[in-house]
C-alpha positions in Angstrom: 0.0 0.0 0.0 1.3 3.4 -1.0 1.6 6.0 1.8 2.5 9.6 1.5 3.7 11.8 4.4 4.2 15.5 4.2 6.4 17.6 6.4 7.7 21.2 6.6 4.6 23.3 6.9 4.3 26.0 9.5 3.8 29.7 10.1 6.0 32.2 8.2 5.9 35.9 7.6 5.2 37.3 4.2 8.3 37.3 2.1 9.8 34.3 3.9 10.5 30.8 2.8 9.4 27.3 3.6 10.3 23.9 2.2 7.8 21.1 2.1 8.9 17.5 1.8 6.9 14.4 0.9 8.2 10.9 1.6 6.5 7.8 0.2 6.4 4.2 1.2 5.1 1.2 -0.8 5.6 0.3 -4.4 5.2 3.1 -7.0 5.3 2.5 -10.7 8.5 4.1 -12.0 6.5 6.3 -14.5 4.6 8.7 -12.4 3.8 12.3 -11.6 4.4 13.6 -8.2 3.3 17.0 -7.0 1.8 19.4 -4.7 -1.7 20.8 -4.4 -3.2 23.2 -2.0 -6.6 24.1 -0.6 -7.2 27.5 1.0 -10.1 28.0 3.4 -13.4 28.1 1.5 -11.7 27.3 -1.9 -11.3 24.2 -4.0 -8.1 22.3 -4.1 -5.7 23.5 -6.8 -2.5 22.3 -8.4 0.6 24.1 -7.2 3.4 22.3 -8.9 3.9 18.8 -10.4 6.9 17.0 -11.8 7.0 13.8 -13.8 9.5 11.0 -13.4 10.9 12.2 -16.7 11.6 15.6 -15.3 8.8 17.6 -16.8 7.3 20.3 -14.5 4.2 22.4 -14.4 3.5 25.3 -12.1 0.4 27.3 -11.2 0.8 30.8 -12.7 0.5 32.2 -9.2 3.7 30.5 -8.0 5.9 30.7 -11.0 9.3 32.2 -10.2 8.7 31.7 -6.5 8.3 28.0 -5.9 10.5 25.2 -7.1 9.6 21.5 -7.2 12.2 18.8 -7.2 12.2 15.0 -6.7 14.4 12.1 -6.1 13.3 9.3 -8.3 15.3 6.7 -6.5 13.7 7.5 -3.2 10.3 8.6 -4.6 10.4 11.8 -2.6 9.3 15.2 -3.7 10.1 18.6 -2.3 8.6 22.0 -2.8 10.8 25.0 -2.1 8.6 28.1 -1.5 10.2 31.5 -1.5 8.7 35.0 -1.4 5.6 33.7 0.3 2.5 35.7 0.2 -0.6 35.6 2.4 -2.5 34.1 -0.5 -0.2 31.1 -0.3 -1.9 30.1 3.0 -3.6 26.8 2.9 -3.3 23.1 3.4 -0.7 21.6 1.1 -1.1 18.0 -0.1 1.4 15.7 -1.8 0.1 13.6 -4.7 1.3 10.7 -6.8 -0.3 9.5 -10.0 1.0 6.4 -11.7 0.9 6.5 -15.5 -1.4 4.1 -17.1 -2.8 2.9 -13.8 -6.0 3.9 -12.1 -4.2 5.2 -9.1 -4.2 8.6 -7.3 -2.5 8.8 -3.9 -2.7 11.6 -1.5 -1.0 12.6 1.7 -2.8 13.9 4.8 -1.7 17.4 4.2 0.5 20.0 5.9 -0.6 23.4 6.9 1.1 26.6 5.6 0.2 29.9 7.1 1.7 33.1 5.8 1.1 36.1 7.9 1.1 39.6 6.4 
């Protein structure tokens, strides 16, 4: 069974930085996409940044130039470096893994990020 565990959330002032990490356990197909989504209070969950096992990335327009996603394919871990944080980045951040060609969609429990202005 695949399990995802996020860490690194917390409270930070606007303009500050945080790094989120996601570790996985269980067997994951080598072709996959790992990434981060977030859900602000009263809003729908949205994609923040994703990265395929082939290295392709996609970022939400709102975080381009501020956030950087990286991953370790050997360890199946994914990290989100968040710089120049804004109050609108506040929310619960979730790690996600999707295996290509398989009907699978794994989620972590989420980690809270609060940016104070």
